[in-house]
C-alpha positions in Angstrom: 77.5 150.4 96.7 74.1 150.1 95.1 71.6 152.1 97.0 69.1 149.2 96.8 71.5 147.0 98.8 71.3 147.1 102.6 74.4 148.1 104.5 76.0 145.8 107.0 77.5 146.2 110.5 81.0 145.0 110.1 83.5 144.6 113.0 87.2 144.6 112.0 89.1 142.5 114.5 92.8 143.1 114.1 96.1 142.7 116.0 97.0 146.2 115.0 95.4 148.9 112.8 98.0 148.4 110.1 97.9 149.6 106.5 95.7 146.7 105.3 93.2 147.2 108.1 93.1 151.0 107.5 92.5 150.4 103.8 89.6 148.0 104.4 88.1 150.3 107.0 88.0 153.1 104.3 86.8 150.8 101.5 84.0 149.2 103.5 82.8 152.6 104.8 82.8 154.0 101.3 80.7 151.0 100.2 78.1 152.2 102.7 78.7 149.8 105.6 78.9 150.7 109.3 82.4 149.7 110.4 83.9 149.4 113.9 87.5 148.4 114.8 88.5 146.3 117.7 92.1 145.4 118.6 92.6 141.7 119.3 94.1 141.8 122.8 92.0 139.3 124.8 89.1 137.0 124.2 87.0 138.9 126.8 87.6 142.2 125.1 86.6 140.7 121.7 83.5 139.1 123.2 82.4 142.4 124.7 83.0 144.3 121.4 80.8 141.8 119.6 78.1 142.0 122.2 78.1 145.8 122.1 78.3 146.3 118.3 76.3 143.2 117.2 78.0 142.9 113.8 76.5 141.1 110.8 80.0 140.1 109.9 83.3 140.0 111.7 86.4 140.4 109.4 89.9 139.8 110.7 92.5 141.3 108.3 95.5 140.8 110.5 95.5 138.3 113.4 98.2 136.5 115.3 95.9 134.1 117.2 92.6 132.2 116.7 89.1 133.7 117.2 87.3 131.9 120.0 84.6 129.4 119.1 82.1 131.3 121.3 82.3 134.1 118.7 82.8 132.3 115.3 80.1 129.7 116.3 77.4 132.5 116.5 78.1 134.6 113.5 80.2 134.6 110.3 83.8 135.4 111.1 86.1 135.9 108.2 89.9 135.6 108.2 92.2 137.2 105.5 95.1 134.9 105.0 98.0 136.1 102.9 98.3 132.9 100.9 96.4 130.9 98.3 93.6 128.4 99.3 95.1 125.4 101.1 98.1 127.3 102.5 98.1 127.6 106.3 100.4 129.0 108.9 101.7 132.3 110.3 104.6 132.9 107.8 102.8 132.5 104.4 104.5 135.3 102.6 107.9 134.6 104.2 107.9 131.1 102.8 106.6 132.3 99.4 109.6 134.6 99.1 112.1 132.0 100.4 110.8 129.4 98.0 110.9 131.7 95.0 107.1 131.4 94.3 106.2 132.8 90.9 102.6 133.4 92.0 100.9 133.9 95.3 97.5 135.0 96.6 95.1 136.0 99.3 92.3 133.9 100.7 89.2 135.1 102.6 88.1 132.1 104.7 85.5 131.4 107.4 86.9 130.9 110.9 86.5 127.4 112.4 88.3 125.1 114.7 91.3 124.7 112.3 93.6 127.7 112.1 93.4 129.0 108.5 91.4 125.9 107.6 87.9 127.2 107.1 85.7 127.3 104.0 86.7 129.9 101.3 84.5 133.0 100.7 86.8 134.3 98.0 90.4 134.3 96.9 92.7 136.2 94.5 96.1 135.6 93.0 98.9 137.9 91.9 102.4 137.4 90.3 105.3 137.7 92.7 108.0 140.3 92.2 111.4 140.5 93.7 110.7 142.7 96.7 110.7 142.9 100.4 107.9 141.2 102.3 106.7 144.6 103.6 106.4 146.0 100.1 104.5 143.0 98.8 102.2 143.1 101.8 101.4 146.8 101.3 100.9 146.6 97.6 99.9 143.2 96.0 98.5 141.6 99.2 96.5 144.7 100.2 95.1 145.2 96.7 94.0 141.6 96.4 92.6 141.5 99.9 90.4 144.5 99.4 89.1 143.3 96.1 88.3 139.8 97.4 86.7 141.2 100.6 84.4 143.7 98.8 83.3 141.1 96.3 82.5 138.6 99.1 80.6 141.1 101.1 78.5 142.1 98.1 77.7 138.4 97.3 76.8 137.8 100.9 74.3 140.7 100.8 72.8 139.4 97.6 72.5 135.9 99.0 74.6 134.4 96.3 77.6 133.4 98.4 78.3 129.7 98.9 81.6 129.1 100.9 83.7 126.4 99.3 85.9 123.9 101.2 89.6 124.6 100.6 90.2 121.0 99.4 87.8 121.7 96.5 90.0 124.6 95.3 93.6 123.9 96.2 95.7 121.3 94.6 97.5 118.8 96.7 100.8 120.7 96.6 99.1 123.8 98.1 97.3 121.9 100.9 99.9 122.3 103.6 100.4 123.9 107.1 103.7 125.7 107.2 105.5 126.5 110.4 106.6 129.9 111.7 109.8 130.9 109.9 112.7 131.0 112.4 116.0 132.8 112.0 117.7 129.5 111.4 115.4 128.9 108.3 116.8 131.9 106.6 120.3 132.3 108.1 122.8 133.4 105.5 125.8 131.2 104.7 128.1 133.7 103.1 130.6 131.0 102.0 128.0 129.4 99.7 124.9 131.5 99.2 124.4 133.3 95.9 123.4 136.9 95.6 119.8 136.0 94.8 119.6 133.5 97.7 120.8 136.2 100.1 118.4 138.8 98.7 115.5 136.4 99.1 116.4 135.6 102.7 116.7 139.2 103.7 113.5 140.2 101.7 111.6 137.4 103.5 112.2 139.1 106.8 111.8 142.7 105.8 110.2 144.7 107.4 109.7 142.3 110.4 111.6 140.8 112.1 114.7 141.4 110.0 117.4 138.9 109.2 119.8 138.3 112.1 123.4 138.2 111.0 126.9 138.9 112.4 128.9 141.9 111.0 132.1 142.9 112.7 131.3 140.6 115.6 128.0 142.4 116.2 124.6 140.8 116.0 122.6 142.9 113.6 119.2 142.6 111.9 119.6 143.3 108.2 117.0 145.1 105.9 116.8 147.0 102.7 118.9 144.7 100.5 119.7 145.4 96.8 121.9 143.6 94.2 125.3 144.8 93.2 126.4 143.4 89.7 130.0 144.6 89.5 131.8 144.6 92.9 133.1 141.3 94.3 135.5 139.9 96.8 135.9 137.3 99.4 132.4 136.0 100.3 131.1 137.6 103.4 133.6 140.5 103.3 132.5 144.2 103.2 133.9 145.5 99.9 132.5 149.0 99.8 130.2 151.7 101.2 128.0 154.3 99.6 125.6 156.7 101.3 123.6 154.7 103.9 124.6 151.3 102.6 127.5 148.8 102.8 128.3 146.2 100.2 129.0 142.6 101.1 130.5 140.1 98.6 128.6 136.9 97.8 129.7 133.4 96.8 128.9 133.8 93.1 131.3 136.6 92.5 128.7 139.3 93.0 127.6 141.4 96.0 124.6 142.8 97.8 124.0 146.3 99.3 122.6 146.4 102.8 121.0 149.8 103.4 119.5 149.4 106.8 120.4 147.5 110.0 119.1 147.3 113.6 121.2 146.6 116.7 118.8 145.3 119.3 121.4 145.7 122.0 122.1 149.3 121.2 121.0 152.4 123.2 119.1 153.2 119.9 117.6 149.8 118.9 115.9 151.1 115.8 116.3 150.6 112.1 119.1 153.0 111.0 121.3 153.5 108.0 123.9 150.7 107.9 126.9 153.1 107.6 125.7 155.1 110.6 125.4 152.1 112.9 128.8 150.7 111.7 130.6 154.1 111.2 133.7 153.1 113.2 134.0 149.6 111.7 133.7 151.0 108.2 136.4 153.7 108.6 138.8 151.9 106.3 136.3 150.5 103.8 136.5 152.3 100.4 133.7 154.6 99.4 132.1 153.7 96.1 130.8 156.9 94.6 128.3 155.4 92.1 127.7 152.2 94.0 124.3 152.7 95.7 121.8 155.5 95.5 118.3 156.0 96.8 117.8 158.7 94.2 118.4 158.2 90.5 118.1 160.7 87.6 118.3 160.2 83.9 117.3 162.1 80.8 115.6 160.5 77.8 114.8 162.6 74.8 114.9 165.8 76.7 112.7 164.4 79.5 114.2 164.1 83.0 113.2 161.0 85.0 113.6 161.2 88.8 113.4 157.9 90.6 113.6 157.5 94.4 113.3 154.5 96.7 113.5 155.5 100.3 113.4 152.9 103.0 
């Protein structure tokens, strides 16, 4: 930060101190600002934190409920929304994946009486890639959010910031409030869903809450899905296993690998390798030696390339 610019007192209000919150904490402090963190657990706690710290700005990188008017009515309170201007709702990134969006974004908006409906302080866009929601959030969303926030804070200090109504930025197709994605919205129909459709559905719920499905009469949450181009079989049937993953045939004569599952009813209700959770059920399923690997190695012109993708 330019030494001639004053520093700000910034309160980060967040549901949990997740990766994005930690990144912003570090970036804002490195820019010379005094930063405090408060977990959003109750309005009275937030009110007390604001009274004690007296921030110039309140920034909320990850919230699950609205900031009370008694706070946003007295000082600028900024919300980071993982969607482009005009998009509203708690499942922005989920819907973007489910709807095969080619581009998505992050919006820094001012809190008001409409959830995610305030004026825009800044926004950024990024191309979507085929990846789990958690991966997109930790990479593209986090990078765009930090860039937009730092730029907006700098303009605020310089006095050049003029918040813009979302309707002046978003086209009519983007001006929508989308509901919370429920399991029914992304339930897999193994008899008709294609490989890519199934991948999108699982990716939209990965890492939280996971996609609920039934395998071997067990209700399991599915994660860590990857395409399989060669194996096939009756749609919905398990056609192979390899390492931590099991392979399920899809309706378009392809298949998907599921590397991780969670059994909420188990004595160990954590994310675990699929073949470990279903070890007994998979006893007669063939092992595909080269089917799925978290580690890949190849040599090109005498140079060895080691790739790994651990969940």
